[in-house]
N, C-alpha and C positions, 0 to 999 in steps of 0.2 A: 599400740594394738596388742590384743591378747588372743590366743587361741584357746577357747573354752567352750563350755556348754555342750556336753557330749550327747545329750538326748533331747529330742524335740517332739512335740505333739502338734500335729497339723491343726491350724486355726480354723474355726468355723467360717463358712463363706459369708455369713451375715449375722447380725445381732438380733434379728427378728425371731421371736418364738414362733414355731410352726403353728399355723392355724388350720391345718388340714382337718383335724377332728371337729373343731368348732364350725368350720365351713360346712362339713358334712351334716352336722346337726342342724345348722341354720337352713340348709337346703331342704332337709327332710321334713322338719316339723310342720311347716305350713301345709304340706300336702297330706299329712296324716289326717287331715280333716275328712278326706275321702273314706278311708276305712272306719273312721270314728262315726261319720254320718251313717254309713251302711250298717255298722253294728248297732247304732241306736235305733234305726228303723226295724232291723231284724228283731231286736229286743222288744220293741213295741208290738210287733206282729206275734211273737211268741207269747207275750203276756196276754194279748187278746185271744189267741187260740186256746191256750191252756186254761184260761179262766172263763171261757164262753159257757154260759149257763145251759146252752142247748147242746153242748158236747164239743170236744176238741176236734177241729176240722183240719189240723195240720198233720196230714197223713200222706203217704205215697210220695208222689212227685213234688208236693209242696215243700218237703224237707230239702229237696235238691237246691232250692233257691238260697238256702242259708249259706252253705259253703261257697256257692257261686258269688253271692253278694259280697261277703267279707273277703274272699280270696281274690277276686278280680279287682275290687276297689283297692286292695293292698298292692297288687301288681301295678295298677295304674299310678298309685302314689309313688312307687319306686321309679317308674318311667319318667314322670313329670319332675321328680327331684333331681334327675341327672340331666346336665346340660353340657354342650349343645346337643340338640336333638336332630339326628338324621331323619330324612323324610319317612323312612320305613318305621322308625320308632315312634314318630308322631302319629302315624296311622294306628299303631297298636295302642298308644296312649288313649286316643279318642275311643277306639273300640272297647277297651277294657273299662274305661270310665263309664260309658253308656251301659255296658253289660252289668257291671257291678251295682250301679245305683238303681237300674231298672229292676234287677233281681231283688234288691233290698226293699223296693216299694211293693212287691207282690203281696207279702203277708200282711203288713199293716193296712194297706188299702182294702184288702178283702175283709179283714177283721173290723175295721171301722164301718164298712158297709153293712155289717150285720147288727150294728148297734142302733138302738132307737134314739138317734140324735139328729139335730138339724144338720143338713149337709150329707146325710148318709147316701143319698142318690148320687151326689158328686163323687164320693169315694167309690161307689159301685161302678160308676162310669170309668174312672181311672183304672180300677182293678180289672175292668173288662179288656183293656188293650195294653196295659203296661207290661204284662208278661211277655208280649211279643218282642219287646226290646231287650229281654234278658238272654235266654239261651239261643234264640233264633239268629242274632247277628254272629254268634260264635260259629254256627253252622254255615251261614251264607257268606260271611266275610272272613272269619277266623281261619278257615281251612286254607284259603288261597293265599293268605298273608303269613301264615305260620312258617318258620319260627322267628324271622327277622324283620317282618313287616314289608318285605319286598316281593313283588310279583316275580314269577319265573322268567318273564320276558316282557317286552313292550307290547306284544300282541295279546297279552292276557288282561288288558283293561276291560274288555266286555265281561269277563268273568267277575271282576270286582263290581262292576255296575249291576250285574244280575244278582250278586249276593247282597248288595245294598237295597236293591229294588224289592226283593221278596219280603223281608221283614217290614219294610216301609208300607207296602201294599197291604200286608196283613194287619198292621197297626191301624191304618186308615179304615180298613174294612171293619175291624172290631170297634173302632171309635165312632163310626158314622152310620152303621147299619140300623135302620129304624126297627122298632118293636122291642120286645123284652130283651134285656141284657142276658148274655149267655150264662154267666156265672151267678147272676142275681135276677132271676126271672120275675121277681116281685117288682122290679123297676123297669119302666120303659126308658129307652135311650133318650135322654133329654136333648141331644143335639142331632138325633138321627133324621134322615130325610131321604126321599126318593123311594124307589121300588126295592123291596127286600130281596126279591128274586135276582135282580140285577146285581145287587151287592153280594149275593151268594156267589155269583159268577166271578166277581172281582176277587173275593176271598179265595176261591178255588185257584184262580190264576196266580195269586200271590203265593199260595202253598206250593203249587207246581214250580214256580220260579225258585222257591227256597230249596226244593228237592233237587232241581236242576243245578242250582249253585253249589249244593253239597256235592253232587257228582263231579262237577268241574273242579271243586276244591280238592277232592280226593285225587283227581288226575294231576292237579298242580303239586300236591304233596309227593306223588309218585315221581314226577319230573324232577323235583328238587332232590328226592332221595337218590335217584339214579345219577344225578350230576354231582352229588356230594362225594367226597373221598371216602373210600372204604375204611371203616374203623374210626371215622371222624365223629365229631360231636353232632353234626346235623342229622346223620342217619339215626343215631341213638335217640335224639330228641323227637324225631318224627315217629319212630316206633313207640316211644313212651306216650306221646300225645294220642296216637290212635288207640292204644290200649285203654288210656284214661277215658277218652271219648266213648269207646265201646262200653265201658262199665257204666257210664252215666246213662247212655241210651238203654242199656239193659235194665238198670234200676227203674228208669222212668216207664219202661214197658211192662214191668211186673204188675200183677194185681195188687191192689192196695192191701197192706198188712199193717196192723197197729201194734204188733209185738215189738219189744225193745230191740231184739236182734235185727230184725229187718230194717228198723229205723236207723240203727247204728251203722249197719252196712251201707245203707243208702247215703248217709251223710259222708262216710269215709270214702266211698267210691266217687261221690260228687266232688269231694275235696281234692281228689287226685288230679282233676283237670286243671284248676287254677295253680296248683303246686307245680305240675309239669310245665305249664305255660310260663309261670314265673321264673322257674329255673332256666328254661330255654332263653327267655328274653334277657335275663340277667347275664347269662353266659355270653350271648351275642353282644350285649351292650358292653360288657367288660372287654370282650375280644376286640370290638370295634375301637374302644378307647385305648386298649393296649397297642393295637396296630397303629392308631393315630399318634400315640405318644412315642412309640418306637420310630415311626417315620419322622416325627418332629425332632427326636433326639439325633437321628441320622443326619437330618438337614443342619441342625445346630452344630453337630460335630464336623460336618463338611465345611460349614461356614467358618467355624473356629479354626479349623486346620488351614483353610484358605487364607484367613486373616493372619495367622501366625506365619505362613509362608510369605505373605506380602510384607509383613513387618521385618522378617529376616532378610528378604530381598532388599528392602529399603535400607536396612542397616549395612548390608554388604555394599550397596550403592553409595551410601554415605561414607563408608570406609574408603571406597575407591576414590571418591571425590576428595576426601581429606588427604589421601596420599598424593593425588594430583596437585592439590593446592599447596600442601606442605612441602612436597619434594620437587615440585615443578615450578609453579607460579611463584610461590613464596621465595625460594632462593633467587629466582630471576629478578624479582622486584628488589630483593635485598642487594643484589649485585648492582642493579641500576642505581639504587640509592647511594651505595658507596662510591660509584663512579661520579655521581653528581656532586657528592661532598668533596671529592678530590678536584673535580672541575671547578667547584666554587672557590677553592683556594688559589687557583691560577687564572680565574676569569678576570676579564677587564672590568673596571669599576662600573661601567654602564650595564654590564651583563650579570654582575654578581648577585643582585637582588633577585633577578628572574631565576637564576640557577638555584639559589637558596630556596625560593618558593617551590620549585619543582622537586627539590630534594625533600622538603618537608611533606609535600603531597605524596611522594613515593613512600615515605616513612609511615604516613597515615594509612596508606594502602596495605603496607606490610602488617600493620597492627590489625587492620580489618580482616585480612586473610587469616591471621592467627585466631581472631575472635570467631570467625566462621568455622575454622577447623575445630576449635574447642566445642562449638555448638553442635557440629556434626557428630563428634564423639570425643569425650574428654581425653586429652593426651595421657593423663595419668593412668587410665584404664589399660592402655596399650603397654605402658612402661612398668606399672607396678601391680596390675591386676586389681580386682575389686577391693580386697582388704586394704592394700596399700593406698589406693586412690582415696578411699574413705578416710583413712587415717590422715593423709596429707590435707584433704579438704577440711577436716575438722579443726586444724590448727588456727586458721584465721578467725573462726567463730569464737574460739576460746579467748581471743583478745577483747571481746565484748564483755567478759566477766564470768559467764557460766562455766562450770566444770562439766566435762563430757567424758563419759565412760563408753568405750567401744569394745564390744566383745564379738569376736568373729569365730565361728566354728570352721572346721576344715571343710572346704567346698570342692565339689567336683568341677570339671570344666563346664562352663555355662555358655549358653547361646549368646552371641553378641547383643541381641536386642534385649535379653533379660538383664545382662550386665548393665547396660545403659539405663534401663528402666529402674533397676534397683538403686543405682547411684543417684539418679535424679530424685527418686522418692525419698531416700534417706536425707539427702541434702535439703530438699524442700521442707521436709518435716522439721529437721533440726533448725533451719533458718527461721521458720515460722515460730518455733518455740522461743528463739532469742528475740526476734523483732516484735512479735505481737503478744506473747504470753508472759513476758518478763520472767522467764524460767531461770533458776539459779543452778539447776543440775539437769542434765540430759543423759538418759541411758539408751544406747543403741546396741541392739543384739541382732546378729545375722547368723542364720543357721540353715540347715537343709533337712527337709522331711518330704520326700517325694516332690521336691521343688524348693525354691529359695524362700526362706521364711524371714520376714523383717518385722522387728518390733522397735518402735521409737517412743519412749515415754519421757515426760518431763514433769516438773513440780510447779508449773506456771499456773495461770489463772483458769485454765480449763476452757471448755466450750460453753458459750452462752446458749440458752434455750432459744433465743431469737436470732442466733447466728445463721446467716445465709452463706452457703458455700461460695468462696471466692475463686479467683483464677487459679491460685496455687492448689487448693484442695481438689478442684475439678481436674486440674492437670495431673495430680498424683493418681486419681482414680482412673483417668483415661489411659495413663501409662500402664497401669496394672491390667486394665481391661484389654488393651490392644495386644498384649502378649498372652492372653488367656488366663490371667490371674484375677485377683480381687483385692480390695483394700477397704478397711473400716477405720473410722475415727470415733472414739468414745472418750468420755471423761474417766480419769483414773479412779481407783477405789477410794482414795483419800482426797486427792486433788490432782490438778494437772490434766494432761491429755495423753491418750494412748493411741498411736497409729500402728495398725497391724496389717500386714500384707502377705500374700502368698503368690509367688510367681513360678510357673512351670518353665521347663526349657533347658534340659541338659543338652549340651552341645554334643551331638552324635557324629558331627562331621569329622 
């Protein structure tokens, strides 16, 4: 045995290259189709508007749809790309998907309806109602759900129903009212039916429902604001949302201006809304995930600590049992065996065979007690410590032919369970190298780096690609895992096998 290897680097927990970045890309890219589709539709609409021979019609509030379309479809893509989805985040995902895609359809459908092409009437019909699914849901539903997708309380469900009902009624009104289409009076509604005056009443009811939902939504925001901690994220997000929403309303309410400055301000102010919403949702999503991860880490830590305590208690109980067997039952059986041997020498011929058989049975019981004691905790660990026990156990293996180099760094006092696990892992790995890998040389190094570090390498045949872990390999990993450590097995750089393990557990007792 040698004392060497003064510096150690803690081994990685596994050999698997981190796939976090790849997983993130894999989760994101399918959902990028949402902003891609929205951008494509907006581009078509811009092209139709800017090249219309009758004049550019993309003015005033029409520009607001561009940042709403691209912004909210991007926010929706971010929501769908993160999993698992809490119920509140699912609601926001649906809302922003509908809002983004509906806003994206406003410009192209309006432009296609102005072209002298087959199907222009159908595009005009879609253009007549699709806008109601753009900004209207943000007013009716978005306010009451902002910023985390949850209602202020269970009694607020009617507010959500009211907010969903207003835009729905308005969309139905715009889609089914008979007579000339509002935005394209040159076309009569191809699916309109009933009395127009009745439909006007329906449309008015839908508009009033939307206004009422907006008022309730503002009240919900106020409740959330008052409940939120002072100086926290929620209050700042609500203030930012209200400012952005106010800017959008102000831009939409201004008279139509075609100068570049008014247009640029309108787009920028409208873009503030999805940006504010996106930041808020992302922060809440990350906070929810962080809280979940921290809670999971606490549970894992508690479970790991409980498991380590159980393992330590088990080792203490094993040590107690070993002492009882070794110091109590073992000597008693040995004394009985000696007495029977003496009795055998003086027994009558008819009783001699029976006494001998009883003495042999007691001798086997003594051997079994010793085997059990060694299984509970190797005696060499108590007598020689881990370095000495390993050195002693390596001697019989050398008789099979391989040379064994054992290097042991200076070790602190180790927990009993860690000592046993280290001893068993090293011996199992070395034995496997001799019996199964035909190794001619084995290197064993034992050191300390915030825990016990084990490395066992050999020059044998290495691990086959088709190898299925056997009892020995599973046992080594289970021993490392149960004390809160880890173990890996890999092929060496040139040949042979490398077993590496890290075991925590300084004995603070």
